[in-house]
N, CA, C and O of each residue as an XYZ file, in Angstrom:
548
protein
N       1.269     -1.109     -0.318
C       0.696     -2.097      0.561
C       1.435     -3.420      0.410
O       1.727     -3.847     -0.707
N       1.734     -4.060      1.516
C       2.408     -5.349      1.490
C       1.478     -6.432      0.969
O       0.257     -6.351      1.104
N       2.084     -7.441      0.374
C       1.338     -8.594     -0.094
C       1.427     -9.668      0.983
O       2.516     -9.987      1.460
N       0.286    -10.222      1.361
C       0.248    -11.282      2.360
C      -0.248    -12.559      1.704
O      -1.217    -12.551      0.945
N       0.436    -13.658      2.011
C       0.088    -14.954      1.454
C      -0.200    -15.920      2.586
O       0.476    -15.908      3.614
N      -1.206    -16.755      2.389
C      -1.497    -17.810      3.356
C      -1.966    -19.023      2.572
O      -2.852    -18.919      1.724
N      -1.375    -20.164      2.857
C      -1.798    -21.380      2.172
C      -2.402    -22.343      3.177
O      -2.036    -22.370      4.352
N      -3.342    -23.134      2.672
C      -4.006    -24.129      3.511
C      -4.377    -25.330      2.654
O      -4.674    -25.200      1.467
N      -4.355    -26.488      3.273
C      -4.776    -27.713      2.595
C      -6.297    -27.784      2.629
O      -6.915    -27.617      3.681
N      -6.893    -28.034      1.463
C      -8.345    -28.139      1.342
C      -8.662    -29.229      0.327
O      -8.310    -29.109     -0.847
N      -9.318    -30.278      0.771
C      -9.792    -31.339     -0.126
C      -8.708    -31.849     -1.083
O      -8.977    -32.024     -2.271
N      -7.515    -32.084     -0.597
C      -6.437    -32.630     -1.420
C      -5.737    -31.613     -2.301
O      -4.893    -31.977     -3.121
N      -6.075    -30.354     -2.144
C      -5.434    -29.288     -2.917
C      -4.820    -28.293     -1.944
O      -4.981    -28.407     -0.729
N      -4.119    -27.326     -2.495
C      -3.613    -26.221     -1.696
C      -4.329    -24.960     -2.158
O      -4.339    -24.638     -3.346
N      -4.926    -24.251     -1.207
C      -5.529    -22.951     -1.504
C      -4.550    -21.892     -1.032
O      -4.192    -21.842      0.145
N      -4.124    -21.052     -1.952
C      -3.221    -19.951     -1.650
C      -4.022    -18.663     -1.653
O      -4.481    -18.205     -2.700
N      -4.187    -18.082     -0.469
C      -4.916    -16.822     -0.338
C      -3.930    -15.673     -0.512
O      -2.899    -15.617      0.157
N      -4.259    -14.766     -1.414
C      -3.407    -13.625     -1.717
C      -4.144    -12.364     -1.283
O      -5.292    -12.146     -1.671
N      -3.484    -11.535     -0.478
C      -4.094    -10.313      0.036
C      -3.163     -9.131     -0.172
O      -1.976     -9.195      0.148
N      -3.716     -8.049     -0.713
C      -2.939     -6.835     -0.918
C      -2.900     -6.441     -2.376
O      -3.742     -6.857     -3.172
N      -1.918     -5.639     -2.713
C      -1.734     -5.181     -4.084
C      -0.682     -6.041     -4.756
O       0.430     -6.190     -4.250
N      -1.039     -6.603     -5.890
C      -0.144     -7.487     -6.633
C       0.464     -6.691     -7.782
O      -0.140     -6.533     -8.842
N       1.685     -6.193     -7.540
C       2.337     -5.324     -8.524
C       3.840     -5.581     -8.524
O       4.327     -6.473     -7.830
N       4.558     -4.802     -9.297
C       5.983     -4.999     -9.525
C       6.775     -5.261     -8.250
O       7.540     -6.223     -8.186
N       6.604     -4.428     -7.247
C       7.436     -4.517     -6.053
C       6.973     -5.573     -5.059
O       7.765     -6.034     -4.238
N       5.699     -5.963     -5.118
C       5.184     -6.926     -4.144
C       5.097     -8.350     -4.685
O       4.838     -9.276     -3.917
N       5.304     -8.547     -5.970
C       5.056     -9.853     -6.579
C       6.122    -10.932     -6.357
O       5.780    -12.110     -6.462
N       7.394    -10.616     -6.056
C       8.382    -11.693     -5.904
C       8.021    -12.780     -4.888
O       8.267    -13.953     -5.169
N       7.453    -12.456     -3.724
C       7.084    -13.551     -2.807
C       6.014    -14.483     -3.388
O       6.052    -15.690     -3.149
N       5.066    -13.934     -4.145
C       4.049    -14.775     -4.766
C       4.682    -15.670     -5.818
O       4.362    -16.856     -5.898
N       5.566    -15.121     -6.613
C       6.261    -15.922     -7.626
C       6.985    -17.097     -6.951
O       6.890    -18.237     -7.406
N       7.704    -16.808     -5.871
C       8.448    -17.852     -5.158
C       7.506    -18.906     -4.573
O       7.802    -20.100     -4.626
N       6.380    -18.472     -4.020
C       5.431    -19.419     -3.416
C       4.772    -20.294     -4.479
O       4.591    -21.492     -4.260
N       4.413    -19.721     -5.618
C       3.834    -20.522     -6.694
C       4.828    -21.544     -7.222
O       4.453    -22.677     -7.523
N       6.084    -21.156     -7.335
C       7.113    -22.111     -7.761
C       7.276    -23.223     -6.731
O       7.408    -24.392     -7.096
N       7.268    -22.867     -5.444
C       7.408    -23.864     -4.381
C       6.230    -24.841     -4.401
O       6.419    -26.053     -4.300
N       5.026    -24.309     -4.530
C       3.847    -25.163     -4.543
C       3.781    -26.052     -5.778
O       3.120    -27.090     -5.753
N       4.446    -25.665     -6.845
C       4.437    -26.423     -8.096
C       5.567    -27.442     -8.182
O       5.698    -28.128     -9.196
N       6.381    -27.554     -7.143
C       7.539    -28.453     -7.191
C       7.166    -29.927     -7.260
O       7.841    -30.697     -7.943
N       6.124    -30.329     -6.582
C       5.756    -31.746     -6.560
C       5.130    -32.195     -7.865
O       4.890    -31.395     -8.770
N       4.869    -33.504     -7.943
C       4.207    -34.055     -9.119
C       2.723    -33.729     -9.044
O       2.113    -33.850     -7.982
N       2.147    -33.325    -10.146
C       0.723    -33.012    -10.274
C       0.193    -32.080     -9.179
O      -0.737    -32.446     -8.460
N       0.762    -30.900     -9.045
C       0.257    -29.970     -8.029
C      -1.185    -29.558     -8.331
O      -1.562    -29.386     -9.490
N      -1.973    -29.405     -7.288
C      -3.368    -28.977     -7.385
C      -3.491    -27.701     -6.559
O      -3.495    -27.759     -5.330
N      -3.591    -26.559     -7.216
C      -3.495    -25.265     -6.533
C      -4.672    -24.373     -6.909
O      -5.026    -24.248     -8.081
N      -5.269    -23.757     -5.894
C      -6.270    -22.713     -6.091
C      -5.653    -21.420     -5.572
O      -5.230    -21.354     -4.418
N      -5.599    -20.403     -6.407
C      -5.133    -19.087     -5.980
C      -6.378    -18.231     -5.759
O      -7.083    -17.869     -6.700
N      -6.626    -17.920     -4.486
C      -7.805    -17.144     -4.099
C      -7.439    -15.662     -4.146
O      -6.606    -15.192     -3.370
N      -8.063    -14.943     -5.053
C      -7.755    -13.531     -5.291
C      -8.708    -12.581     -4.572
O      -8.707    -11.383     -4.857
N      -9.521    -13.086     -3.648
C     -10.521    -12.249     -2.973
C      -9.894    -11.044     -2.274
O     -10.520     -9.986     -2.201
N      -8.689    -11.181     -1.765
C      -8.048    -10.103     -1.034
C      -7.154     -9.214     -1.868
O      -6.492     -8.325     -1.330
N      -7.119     -9.437     -3.182
C      -6.275     -8.625     -4.062
C      -7.068     -7.392     -4.491
O      -8.089     -7.501     -5.170
N      -6.584     -6.225     -4.087
C      -7.281     -4.979     -4.391
C      -6.776     -4.308     -5.665
O      -7.446     -3.436     -6.218
N      -5.591     -4.717     -6.131
C      -4.993     -4.106     -7.321
C      -4.062     -5.120     -7.950
O      -3.402     -5.883     -7.245
N      -4.002     -5.135     -9.294
C      -3.063     -5.991    -10.007
C      -2.551     -5.232    -11.222
O      -3.318     -4.562    -11.914
N      -1.240     -5.339    -11.479
C      -0.674     -4.725    -12.678
C      -0.141     -5.821    -13.594
O      -0.341     -7.006    -13.328
N       0.530     -5.431    -14.659
C       1.006     -6.405    -15.641
C       2.020     -7.376    -15.043
O       2.073     -8.535    -15.456
N       2.816     -6.935    -14.091
C       3.765     -7.839    -13.437
C       3.017     -8.907    -12.650
O       3.372    -10.085    -12.692
N       1.984     -8.490    -11.934
C       1.171     -9.445    -11.187
C       0.506    -10.458    -12.095
O       0.456    -11.646    -11.777
N      -0.003     -9.994    -13.218
C      -0.605    -10.905    -14.189
C       0.438    -11.897    -14.689
O       0.163    -13.090    -14.814
N       1.633    -11.398    -14.974
C       2.709    -12.267    -15.438
C       3.064    -13.341    -14.424
O       3.347    -14.480    -14.798
N       3.052    -12.990    -13.145
C       3.342    -13.967    -12.083
C       2.263    -15.049    -12.064
O       2.582    -16.232    -11.946
N       1.000    -14.663    -12.178
C      -0.090    -15.641    -12.174
C      -0.015    -16.566    -13.385
O      -0.172    -17.779    -13.253
N       0.226    -15.995    -14.561
C       0.341    -16.807    -15.775
C       1.559    -17.731    -15.684
O       1.494    -18.884    -16.108
N       2.663    -17.231    -15.135
C       3.854    -18.067    -14.952
C       3.602    -19.218    -14.001
O       4.082    -20.328    -14.232
N       2.850    -18.969    -12.926
C       2.505    -20.039    -11.993
C       1.630    -21.092    -12.650
O       1.809    -22.287    -12.416
N       0.688    -20.655    -13.467
C      -0.178    -21.569    -14.201
C       0.644    -22.450    -15.135
O       0.441    -23.663    -15.206
N       1.556    -21.835    -15.835
C       2.412    -22.575    -16.773
C       3.261    -23.607    -16.022
O       3.381    -24.747    -16.471
N       3.840    -23.225    -14.903
C       4.690    -24.133    -14.131
C       3.893    -25.333    -13.615
O       4.355    -26.471    -13.694
N       2.687    -25.071    -13.085
C       1.861    -26.174    -12.583
C       1.512    -27.143    -13.716
O       1.552    -28.359    -13.530
N       1.175    -26.610    -14.870
C       0.837    -27.470    -16.017
C       2.045    -28.272    -16.487
O       1.908    -29.433    -16.871
N       3.225    -27.659    -16.458
C       4.444    -28.380    -16.834
C       4.686    -29.584    -15.931
O       5.256    -30.585    -16.365
N       4.254    -29.489    -14.677
C       4.436    -30.564    -13.706
C       3.260    -31.543    -13.701
O       3.175    -32.410    -12.832
N       2.350    -31.402    -14.676
C       1.211    -32.302    -14.773
C       0.083    -31.965    -13.820
O      -0.788    -32.796    -13.567
N       0.091    -30.758    -13.292
C      -0.924    -30.355    -12.324
C      -1.887    -29.335    -12.867
O      -1.935    -29.052    -14.065
N      -2.662    -28.786    -11.936
C      -3.643    -27.753    -12.273
C      -3.476    -26.588    -11.314
O      -3.199    -26.776    -10.130
N      -3.644    -25.404    -11.833
C      -3.689    -24.193    -11.033
C      -4.881    -23.401    -11.541
O      -4.980    -23.110    -12.733
N      -5.786    -23.054    -10.633
C      -6.968    -22.279    -10.992
C      -7.047    -21.064    -10.074
O      -6.421    -21.032     -9.015
N      -7.815    -20.076    -10.488
C      -7.957    -18.829     -9.750
C      -9.410    -18.644     -9.360
O     -10.309    -19.109    -10.060
N      -9.648    -17.957     -8.228
C     -11.026    -17.738     -7.822
C     -11.206    -16.410     -7.101
O     -10.253    -15.779     -6.644
N     -12.456    -16.022     -7.021
C     -12.954    -14.914     -6.202
C     -12.311    -13.556     -6.454
O     -12.002    -12.842     -5.500
N     -12.101    -13.180     -7.716
C     -11.502    -11.861     -7.942
C     -12.467    -10.736     -7.586
O     -13.672    -10.841     -7.818
N     -11.932     -9.671     -7.027
C     -12.743     -8.478     -6.811
C     -13.099     -7.898     -8.180
O     -12.372     -8.131     -9.146
N     -14.195     -7.151     -8.287
C     -14.603     -6.604     -9.588
C     -13.492     -5.826    -10.297
O     -13.348     -5.912    -11.516
N     -12.725     -5.084     -9.542
C     -11.645     -4.287    -10.138
C     -10.575     -5.182    -10.778
O     -10.070     -4.883    -11.860
N     -10.241     -6.272    -10.102
C      -9.235     -7.210    -10.622
C      -9.822     -7.981    -11.801
O      -9.149     -8.182    -12.812
N     -11.061     -8.407    -11.672
C     -11.711     -9.119    -12.776
C     -11.750     -8.236    -14.022
O     -11.574     -8.727    -15.138
N     -11.978     -6.945    -13.837
C     -12.014     -6.003    -14.967
C     -10.668     -5.964    -15.692
O     -10.628     -5.875    -16.919
N      -9.568     -6.030    -14.940
C      -8.239     -6.070    -15.567
C      -8.114     -7.320    -16.440
O      -7.584     -7.254    -17.549
N      -8.601     -8.457    -15.941
C      -8.570     -9.688    -16.746
C      -9.429     -9.534    -18.003
O      -9.059    -10.027    -19.069
N     -10.556     -8.864    -17.888
C     -11.413     -8.623    -19.054
C     -10.711     -7.753    -20.084
O     -10.687     -8.076    -21.271
N     -10.138     -6.646    -19.620
C      -9.481     -5.695    -20.521
C      -8.312     -6.338    -21.259
O      -8.092     -6.064    -22.439
N      -7.569     -7.185    -20.569
C      -6.389     -7.822    -21.168
C      -6.730     -9.041    -22.012
O      -5.860     -9.605    -22.675
N      -7.992     -9.447    -21.989
C      -8.387    -10.626    -22.756
C      -8.096    -11.937    -22.053
O      -8.271    -13.005    -22.640
N      -7.656    -11.874    -20.814
C      -7.309    -13.092    -20.078
C      -8.506    -13.747    -19.399
O      -8.407    -14.889    -18.950
N      -9.615    -13.058    -19.317
C     -10.775    -13.612    -18.636
C     -11.205    -14.931    -19.281
O     -11.608    -15.860    -18.581
N     -11.121    -15.013    -20.582
C     -11.504    -16.241    -21.280
C     -10.374    -17.268    -21.332
O     -10.624    -18.445    -21.591
N      -9.148    -16.844    -21.092
C      -8.003    -17.751    -21.200
C      -7.608    -18.390    -19.871
O      -7.091    -19.507    -19.852
N      -7.846    -17.697    -18.768
C      -7.453    -18.219    -17.458
C      -8.559    -19.074    -16.856
O      -9.739    -18.794    -17.063
N      -8.187    -20.121    -16.107
C      -9.193    -20.891    -15.377
C      -9.616    -20.097    -14.141
O      -9.072    -20.290    -13.054
N     -10.585    -19.206    -14.316
C     -11.008    -18.266    -13.289
C     -12.438    -18.567    -12.873
O     -13.333    -18.638    -13.714
N     -12.654    -18.745    -11.568
C     -13.955    -19.107    -11.019
C     -14.428    -18.042    -10.045
O     -13.623    -17.398     -9.373
N     -15.736    -17.865     -9.976
C     -16.309    -16.861     -9.091
C     -16.163    -17.238     -7.624
O     -16.103    -16.356     -6.767
N     -16.105    -18.528     -7.319
C     -16.039    -18.961     -5.926
C     -14.937    -20.001     -5.719
O     -14.480    -20.649     -6.661
N     -14.535    -20.136     -4.482
C     -13.535    -21.136     -4.114
C     -14.070    -22.550     -4.318
O     -13.343    -23.426     -4.785
N     -15.319    -22.774     -3.975
C     -15.915    -24.101     -4.137
C     -15.888    -24.538     -5.594
O     -15.548    -25.682     -5.896
N     -16.243    -23.638     -6.492
C     -16.231    -23.951     -7.918
C     -14.805    -24.253     -8.385
O     -14.598    -25.156     -9.196
N     -13.829    -23.509     -7.882
C     -12.432    -23.748     -8.250
C     -11.967    -25.110     -7.746
O     -11.293    -25.841     -8.471
N     -12.320    -25.454     -6.518
C     -11.947    -26.765     -5.974
C     -12.629    -27.886     -6.755
O     -12.020    -28.929     -6.994
N     -13.866    -27.687     -7.148
C     -14.575    -28.681     -7.961
C     -13.874    -28.885     -9.297
O     -13.790    -30.009     -9.793
N     -13.373    -27.806     -9.877
C     -12.678    -27.895    -11.163
C     -11.397    -28.712    -11.039
O     -11.027    -29.432    -11.967
N     -10.725    -28.605     -9.908
C      -9.509    -29.399     -9.709
C      -9.827    -30.880     -9.645
O      -9.036    -31.706    -10.102
N     -10.969    -31.221     -9.087
C     -11.350    -32.627     -8.968
C     -11.825    -33.196    -10.298
O     -11.789    -34.410    -10.502
N     -12.270    -32.332    -11.203
C     -12.744    -32.774    -12.510
C     -11.560    -33.222    -13.366
O     -10.423    -32.829    -13.107
N     -11.816    -34.017    -14.352
C     -10.748    -34.507    -15.234
C     -10.057    -33.353    -15.952
O      -8.833    -33.341    -16.074
N     -10.830    -32.394    -16.423
C     -10.275    -31.214    -17.082
C     -10.927    -29.991    -16.488
O     -12.154    -29.912    -16.412
N     -10.113    -29.024    -16.061
C     -10.658    -27.783    -15.504
C     -11.153    -26.907    -16.642
O     -10.362    -26.521    -17.502
N     -12.448    -26.581    -16.671
C     -12.930    -25.659    -17.704
C     -12.327    -24.278    -17.515
O     -11.814    -23.961    -16.441
N     -12.385    -23.484    -18.522
C     -11.730    -22.182    -18.501
C     -12.467    -21.142    -17.669
O     -11.824    -20.258    -17.102
N     -13.792    -21.216    -17.576
C     -14.558    -20.258    -16.790
C     -15.671    -20.996    -16.072
O     -15.973    -22.140    -16.413
N     -16.295    -20.355    -15.070
C     -17.351    -21.014    -14.306
C     -18.346    -19.996    -13.771
O     -18.096    -18.791    -13.798
N     -19.470    -20.490    -13.286
C     -20.530    -19.646    -12.730
C     -20.461    -19.653    -11.210
O     -19.648    -20.366    -10.623
N     -21.308    -18.865    -10.578
C     -21.354    -18.731     -9.120
C     -21.824    -19.997     -8.425
O     -22.633    -20.759     -8.955
N     -21.295    -20.202     -7.217
C     -21.781    -21.225     -6.299
C     -21.293    -20.847     -4.911
O     -20.452    -19.954     -4.802
N     -21.779    -21.486     -3.828
C     -21.380    -21.090     -2.476
C     -19.876    -21.171     -2.279
O     -19.242    -22.145     -2.683
N     -19.312    -20.156     -1.665
C     -17.869    -20.081     -1.472
C     -17.460    -20.735     -0.163
O     -18.219    -20.745      0.807
N     -16.242    -21.284     -0.149
C     -15.568    -21.806      1.039
C     -16.142    -23.113      1.573
O     -15.724    -23.540      2.649
N     -17.053    -23.759      0.902
C     -17.552    -25.038      1.386
C     -16.505    -26.112      1.155
O     -15.736    -26.029      0.198
N     -16.465    -27.106      2.006
C     -15.544    -28.228      1.832
C     -14.149    -27.978      2.300
O     -13.255    -28.754      1.961
N     -13.904    -26.931      3.067
C     -12.548    -26.633      3.518
C     -12.201    -27.419      4.762
O     -13.036    -27.616      5.645
N     -10.976    -27.858      4.820
C     -10.438    -28.456      6.030
C      -9.824    -27.339      6.853
O      -9.436    -26.309      6.302
N      -9.733    -27.518      8.116
C      -9.160    -26.478      8.994
C      -7.689    -26.776      9.235
O      -7.296    -27.117     10.351
N      -6.883    -26.651      8.203
C      -5.454    -26.912      8.338
C      -4.668    -25.726      7.788
O      -3.965    -25.834      6.784
N      -4.806    -24.589      8.475
C      -4.125    -23.363      8.066
C      -2.628    -23.483      8.200
O      -2.115    -24.087      9.142
N      -1.933    -22.897      7.241
C      -0.496    -22.716      7.325
C      -0.229    -21.290      6.882
O      -0.356    -20.976      5.699
N       0.132    -20.440      7.797
C       0.403    -19.044      7.451
C       1.787    -18.924      6.849
O       2.726    -19.584      7.294
N       1.914    -18.083      5.838
C       3.208    -17.841      5.199
C       3.528    -16.375      5.347
O       4.575    -15.922      4.886
């Protein structure tokens, strides 16, 4: 399955929606997009995983690499809305407690606005506060 990416400006951040299977052969475009989004000073990025149906170790590596790059630039990168199957992979690998992973997009956007993004969060209404400025990639 092809990986589809779409980014949009929301409340001063960029929300990157990822759809499809995130694995060895499909991950290079995501890696490139995360690097591009992290180029500016203090990037504020939410990676929405709601459309990711499968993730392997390469996909995890791309997400962790994007997080590292954003932090190197003085920014924040957080993840939200994983499907249960993807969340289970994060649990099994021990990354659930290490990644800034939120159940909803709203919670992830709130974390970006906070001084420090906590590592995990609870449920809240999803997609509130979005601007309608889609940019398809």
